[in-house]
C-alpha positions in Angstrom: -48.5 -1.7 -24.3 -50.8 -2.6 -27.2 -54.5 -3.2 -26.6 -55.4 -6.7 -25.4 -57.7 -8.8 -27.5 -61.2 -9.5 -26.2 -61.1 -11.9 -23.3 -63.1 -13.9 -20.8 -62.0 -15.2 -17.4 -63.7 -18.6 -16.6 -64.4 -18.8 -12.9 -66.7 -20.5 -10.4 -67.9 -20.3 -6.8 -65.6 -23.2 -5.8 -63.2 -25.7 -7.1 -64.7 -28.8 -8.7 -67.4 -26.8 -10.5 -66.2 -27.7 -14.0 -64.0 -24.7 -14.9 -61.4 -26.9 -16.6 -64.0 -28.9 -18.6 -65.6 -25.7 -19.9 -62.3 -24.0 -20.5 -60.9 -26.9 -22.6 -64.2 -27.5 -24.5 -64.6 -23.8 -25.3 -60.9 -23.4 -26.3 -61.0 -26.4 -28.6 -64.4 -25.4 -30.1 -63.3 -21.9 -30.9 -60.0 -23.1 -32.3 -61.9 -25.5 -34.6 -63.8 -22.4 -35.8 -60.5 -21.0 -37.0 -60.0 -18.5 -34.1 -56.7 -17.9 -32.5 -57.2 -18.5 -28.8 -54.6 -17.4 -26.3 -55.0 -19.4 -23.0 -53.9 -18.4 -19.5 -54.2 -20.0 -16.1 -54.8 -18.0 -12.9 -52.7 -19.1 -10.0 -49.7 -21.5 -9.5 -50.7 -24.5 -11.6 -48.4 -26.6 -13.8 -50.9 -29.1 -15.1 -53.8 -27.2 -16.6 -51.6 -25.1 -18.9 -50.4 -28.2 -20.7 -54.0 -29.1 -21.5 -54.7 -25.6 -22.7 -51.8 -25.9 -25.1 -53.2 -29.2 -26.4 -56.6 -27.6 -26.9 -55.4 -24.5 -28.7 -51.9 -25.1 -30.1 -50.5 -22.1 -28.1 -48.5 -22.1 -24.9 -50.6 -21.1 -21.8 -49.1 -18.8 -19.2 -49.8 -18.5 -15.5 -51.1 -15.2 -14.1 -50.9 -14.7 -10.3 -51.5 -11.6 -8.4 -49.8 -12.6 -5.2 -46.5 -13.9 -6.5 -46.1 -11.8 -9.6 -45.5 -8.0 -9.7 -47.6 -6.1 -12.2 -44.7 -5.6 -14.5 -44.4 -9.3 -15.0 -48.1 -9.7 -15.5 -48.0 -7.0 -18.2 -45.1 -8.9 -19.9 -47.1 -12.1 -19.9 -50.2 -10.5 -21.2 -48.2 -9.5 -24.3 -48.5 -13.2 -25.3 -52.2 -12.4 -26.2 -51.3 -9.8 -28.8 -52.5 -10.9 -32.2 -55.0 -13.5 -30.8 -58.7 -13.3 -31.6 -59.6 -14.1 -28.0 -58.0 -14.6 -24.6 -59.3 -17.3 -22.3 -58.1 -17.3 -18.7 -59.1 -20.2 -16.5 -59.5 -19.3 -12.9 -58.5 -21.3 -9.8 -60.6 -22.3 -6.8 -63.5 -19.8 -6.2 -63.6 -16.5 -8.0 -62.6 -14.4 -4.9 -60.6 -17.0 -3.1 -57.1 -15.9 -2.1 -55.0 -15.3 1.0 -55.6 -12.7 3.7 -52.4 -10.7 3.1 -51.8 -9.2 -0.3 -48.6 -10.1 -2.1 -47.1 -8.4 -5.1 -50.4 -6.5 -5.8 -53.2 -8.8 -4.8 -54.3 -11.8 -2.8 -53.9 -14.4 -5.5 -57.7 -14.5 -6.3 -58.8 -14.9 -9.9 -60.9 -11.8 -9.4 -57.6 -9.8 -9.2 -56.7 -10.9 -12.7 -60.2 -10.0 -14.0 -59.9 -6.5 -12.6 -56.3 -6.1 -13.9 -57.2 -7.1 -17.4 -60.8 -5.9 -17.6 -61.9 -9.2 -19.0 -65.4 -10.1 -17.9 -66.0 -13.3 -15.9 -67.9 -16.3 -17.3 -69.2 -18.1 -14.2 -69.5 -21.9 -14.3 -72.1 -23.1 -11.8 -72.4 -26.7 -10.6 -76.1 -26.9 -10.4 -76.3 -30.4 -8.9 -78.9 -30.4 -6.1 -80.2 -26.9 -6.7 -82.4 -24.9 -9.0 -83.3 -21.2 -8.6 -80.8 -20.8 -5.8 -78.1 -20.9 -8.5 -79.3 -17.5 -9.6 -78.9 -16.1 -6.1 -75.3 -17.4 -5.9 -74.5 -15.8 -9.3 -76.1 -12.5 -8.2 -74.0 -12.5 -5.0 -70.8 -13.1 -7.0 -71.7 -10.4 -9.6 -72.2 -7.7 -6.9 -69.4 -8.6 -4.6 -66.6 -6.5 -6.2 -67.4 -3.5 -8.3 -64.3 -3.7 -10.5 -65.2 -7.3 -11.6 -67.9 -7.7 -14.2 -69.8 -11.0 -14.7 -70.6 -11.5 -18.4 -72.9 -14.5 -17.9 -73.1 -18.0 -16.6 -72.8 -21.6 -17.7 -75.1 -24.0 -15.9 -73.2 -27.2 -15.5 -74.3 -30.7 -14.6 -77.9 -30.1 -15.4 -80.0 -33.2 -14.8 -82.9 -32.8 -17.2 -84.8 -30.4 -19.4 -87.1 -29.6 -16.4 -84.1 -28.9 -14.2 -82.8 -26.5 -16.9 -86.1 -24.7 -17.1 -86.1 -24.1 -13.3 -82.6 -22.8 -13.4 -83.3 -20.4 -16.3 -86.5 -19.2 -14.6 -84.4 -18.2 -11.6 -82.2 -16.0 -13.8 -85.1 -14.4 -15.6 -85.0 -11.0 -13.8 -81.4 -10.9 -12.7 -79.9 -9.3 -15.8 -77.3 -12.1 -15.9 -77.2 -13.9 -19.2 -77.4 -17.7 -19.3 -74.9 -18.6 -22.0 -75.1 -22.4 -21.8 -76.6 -25.4 -20.0 -74.4 -28.5 -19.9 -75.9 -31.9 -19.1 -74.0 -34.4 -17.0 -71.5 -36.3 -19.1 -69.6 -38.7 -16.8 -68.2 -40.5 -19.9 -66.2 -37.4 -20.8 -63.7 -37.0 -18.0 -60.1 -36.4 -17.5 -58.2 -38.8 -15.2 -56.8 -37.5 -11.9 -54.1 -38.3 -9.4 -52.9 -36.8 -6.1 -51.6 -33.4 -7.5 -54.6 -32.9 -9.8 -55.2 -34.1 -13.4 -53.0 -36.7 -14.9 -50.5 -34.8 -17.1 -51.5 -34.0 -20.6 -48.6 -35.9 -22.1 -49.7 -39.0 -20.1 -53.4 -38.8 -20.9 -54.5 -41.5 -23.4 -56.6 -40.3 -26.4 -56.3 -36.7 -25.3 -57.3 -35.3 -28.7 -60.5 -37.4 -28.7 -61.3 -36.2 -25.2 -60.8 -32.6 -26.2 -62.9 -33.0 -29.3 -65.6 -34.6 -27.2 -65.6 -31.6 -24.9 -65.8 -29.3 -27.8 -68.7 -31.2 -29.2 -70.5 -30.9 -25.9 -69.8 -27.1 -25.8 -71.0 -26.5 -29.3 -74.2 -28.4 -28.7 -75.1 -26.7 -25.4 -73.4 -23.3 -25.3 -74.1 -20.0 -27.1 -70.7 -19.5 -28.7 -71.7 -16.4 -30.6 -73.1 -14.9 -27.4 -69.9 -15.7 -25.5 -67.8 -14.0 -28.2 -70.1 -10.9 -28.0 -69.7 -10.9 -24.1 -65.9 -10.9 -24.3 -64.5 -7.4 -23.8 -61.4 -5.8 -25.4 -59.3 -3.8 -23.1 -56.2 -1.7 -23.3 -53.2 -3.2 -21.7 -52.1 -1.9 -18.3 -49.4 0.8 -18.6 -46.4 0.9 -16.4 -42.6 0.8 -16.3 -40.8 -2.1 -18.0 -40.2 -5.0 -15.6 -36.7 -6.0 -14.6 -35.4 -8.8 -16.8 -35.6 -12.1 -15.0 -32.1 -13.5 -14.2 -31.0 -16.8 -15.9 -29.3 -19.5 -13.9 -26.8 -20.1 -16.7 -26.1 -19.6 -20.4 -26.6 -23.3 -21.3 -29.1 -24.9 -19.0 -29.4 -28.7 -18.8 -33.1 -29.2 -17.9 -34.5 -32.5 -16.8 -37.8 -33.0 -18.8 -40.0 -36.1 -18.9 -43.0 -37.5 -17.1 -41.2 -37.4 -13.7 -39.8 -33.8 -14.2 -42.3 -31.5 -15.8 -43.3 -28.8 -13.4 -41.6 -25.7 -14.7 -43.5 -22.5 -15.5 -43.6 -21.4 -19.2 -42.8 -17.8 -18.1 -39.7 -19.0 -16.2 -38.4 -20.7 -19.4 -39.3 -17.7 -21.5 -37.4 -15.5 -19.0 -34.3 -17.6 -19.3 -34.5 -17.6 -23.1 -35.1 -13.8 -23.0 -31.9 -13.4 -21.0 -30.0 -15.3 -23.7 -29.9 -18.8 -22.2 -30.1 -22.0 -24.3 -32.2 -24.8 -22.7 -30.9 -28.4 -23.2 -33.6 -30.9 -22.2 -32.7 -34.4 -21.1 -34.7 -37.4 -19.7 -33.7 -39.1 -16.5 -36.4 -41.7 -17.2 -34.7 -42.5 -20.5 -31.4 -42.8 -18.5 -30.0 -39.6 -20.0 -27.6 -37.3 -18.3 -27.1 -33.5 -18.6 -25.4 -32.2 -21.8 -21.7 -32.0 -20.9 -21.5 -28.6 -22.6 -24.1 -27.1 -20.1 -22.9 -24.8 -17.4 -25.7 -25.7 -14.9 -28.4 -28.3 -14.4 -32.0 -27.8 -13.2 -34.2 -30.6 -12.0 -37.8 -29.3 -11.8 -40.7 -30.8 -9.9 -43.0 -33.5 -11.2 -43.8 -37.1 -10.1 -40.5 -38.8 -9.1 -42.4 -40.6 -6.4 -44.3 -42.5 -9.2 -41.0 -43.4 -11.0 -38.6 -43.9 -8.1 -37.6 -47.4 -9.1 -36.7 -46.3 -12.7 -34.8 -43.3 -11.4 -32.8 -45.5 -9.0 -32.0 -47.9 -11.8 -30.9 -45.2 -14.3 -27.1 -45.7 -14.0 -26.1 -43.3 -16.7 -28.2 -40.5 -15.3 -26.9 -41.1 -11.8 -23.2 -41.3 -12.8 -23.3 -38.3 -15.1 -25.2 -36.1 -12.6 -22.6 -36.8 -10.0 -19.8 -36.0 -12.4 -21.5 -32.8 -13.5 -22.2 -31.6 -9.9 -18.5 -31.9 -9.1 -17.7 -28.9 -11.3 -21.0 -27.1 -12.0 -24.1 -25.9 -10.1 -27.2 -28.1 -9.8 -30.6 -27.0 -8.5 -33.7 -29.0 -7.8 -37.3 -27.9 -7.1 -39.7 -30.1 -5.2 -39.5 -33.4 -7.0 -36.1 -32.5 -8.4 -35.0 -31.7 -4.8 -36.2 -35.2 -3.7 -34.1 -36.8 -6.4 -31.0 -34.9 -5.4 -31.3 -36.5 -1.9 -30.1 -39.7 -0.5 -33.3 -41.7 -0.7 -37.0 -41.5 -1.6 -39.5 -43.8 0.1 -42.4 -44.7 -2.1 -46.1 -45.3 -1.2 -45.4 -49.0 -0.4 -42.6 -48.1 2.0 -39.8 -49.2 -0.3 -36.7 -47.0 -0.1 -35.1 -46.1 -3.4 -31.5 -44.7 -3.6 -31.4 -41.3 -5.2 -28.4 -39.2 -6.3 -27.0 -38.6 -2.9 -25.8 -35.0 -3.8 -27.7 -33.8 -0.7 -28.5 -35.7 2.5 -32.3 -35.3 2.1 -34.5 -38.4 2.7 -38.2 -38.1 1.8 -41.2 -40.4 2.2 -44.3 -40.6 0.0 -45.6 -43.3 2.3 -46.1 -40.8 5.1 -48.3 -38.5 3.0 -49.3 -35.0 4.2 -50.4 -32.1 2.0 -48.0 -29.2 1.9 -49.7 -26.3 0.0 -49.5 -22.6 -0.1 -47.7 -19.5 -1.2 -44.1 -19.0 0.0 -41.6 -16.2 0.5 -38.0 -17.4 0.5 -35.2 -15.2 1.8 -32.1 -16.9 0.5 -29.4 -17.7 3.1 -27.1 -19.0 0.3 -27.1 -18.5 -3.5 -28.9 -20.6 -5.9 -28.3 -20.4 -9.7 -29.5 -17.0 -10.9 -30.1 -15.5 -7.5 -27.6 -14.3 -4.8 -27.8 -14.8 -1.1 -30.1 -12.2 0.4 -32.5 -12.3 -2.5 -36.2 -12.5 -1.7 -38.1 -14.9 -3.9 -41.9 -15.5 -4.3 -43.4 -18.8 -5.2 -45.4 -21.7 -3.8 -45.2 -25.2 -2.3 -47.4 -28.2 -3.3 -46.6 -31.8 -2.5 -47.5 -34.7 -0.3 -44.1 -36.0 0.7 -42.7 -35.8 4.2 -39.1 -35.0 5.1 -37.4 -37.7 7.1 -33.9 -36.2 7.1 -32.5 -32.9 5.9 -29.0 -32.7 7.4 -27.4 -30.1 5.1 -27.3 -26.3 5.6 -30.6 -24.5 5.0 -31.0 -22.7 1.7 -33.5 -20.1 2.8 -35.7 -18.8 5.5 -39.2 -19.6 4.2 -42.5 -18.2 5.3 -46.1 -18.6 4.1 -48.4 -15.9 2.9 -49.2 -14.8 6.4 -45.5 -14.5 7.3 -45.5 -17.7 9.4 -42.2 -19.6 9.2 -42.4 -23.0 7.6 -39.9 -25.9 8.2 -39.3 -26.7 4.5 -36.2 -24.5 4.1 -34.4 -26.3 1.3 -30.8 -27.1 1.7 -27.4 -26.8 0.0 -24.1 -28.6 -0.2 -21.1 -27.6 -2.3 -22.5 -26.6 -5.7 -25.9 -28.4 -5.2 -29.0 -26.7 -3.9 -32.7 -27.6 -3.7 -36.0 -26.7 -2.1 -39.7 -27.7 -2.1 -40.3 -24.0 -2.9 -41.3 -23.5 -6.6 -39.9 -20.2 -7.9 -42.4 -17.8 -9.5 -40.5 -14.4 -9.4 -38.0 -12.4 -7.5 -39.6 -9.9 -5.2 -38.8 -6.2 -6.2 
């Protein structure tokens, strides 16, 4: 594998510290300088990578140490070849993961920093503290010997006096302060129940990204950041097994209601020779009749249930398609394959009826975590008996799931979970989002 470009992994002690704000502002600022920035996202996240792409003009790929074998990680890191800088946005706190290691790690962002050798840029939310911020940074810097902290960004700084106190705390730590960002409530990305509002739905996104870049340029040491980034050789190892494709011509639902599909999954399908044929259920489009399978990814069908129920062309063509060819749905796509979806107001909307599933967004409960699925029946691209790794993240509750279970599903600790997915005839679905097939 060729050497990786210099890189930084942007992390924090906890979620909500400002990692995404710093990542997007830094990515856009450096791109405006003329640098080629390759973005990545640690962990199973669909939404942030779309913002990375908007900021840099390059597709962002997920890197996950629990659900991805190291061969897949090496393949994904190849995307950085030829870039001037790689920027990987962490998830949750730097060392946060699960107790039991998966493919090669616990899912912590620190695993990716150690695997790539990219130093960590810590984003510290300094609201309500001063010199203590340095103590937190020192603890993080010394917690794991194979993870190097390049420096810190002091975020949400209240005043010049506050900034002086913070910097004084770092004076004898050996940890560089590479920026001090004041509070800017006017520059914010809108949120909803699964995280940020999707990039394609965010109004005036370019103006927001430029505003973040202006903030970064005014208050961060960009030259110092570039000097802190390290170049590393890529990890060597055997070539990974090629990911299976669910078909040769794949009809893929793709719009604001169906958008949660990983870039590496699509690239794997294309690498296996598949052609992807997008269609929009919200525009009342059906799958291309020349496709040999249809895939409905996750997204936000609960926000568009009325439009989906009224999309007569979509509904009729999907039913015709499923009579002769396989169809699979993940999470939101699974909900649409079912009999009905109850929205937040308690209104029941008729869905495709290809499975007996009934779900409710009115009875909200978070379902979140890594998953291992041992298939009891085939799904497109994978045979019965295959072991798949992925995750589950939704707020909908199952009211009825009468069809045969698709898989035996456990969480990262090996505890069985009730969301097994289901299948009927040529149709299958699950709340489980596929990341990789276990070796």
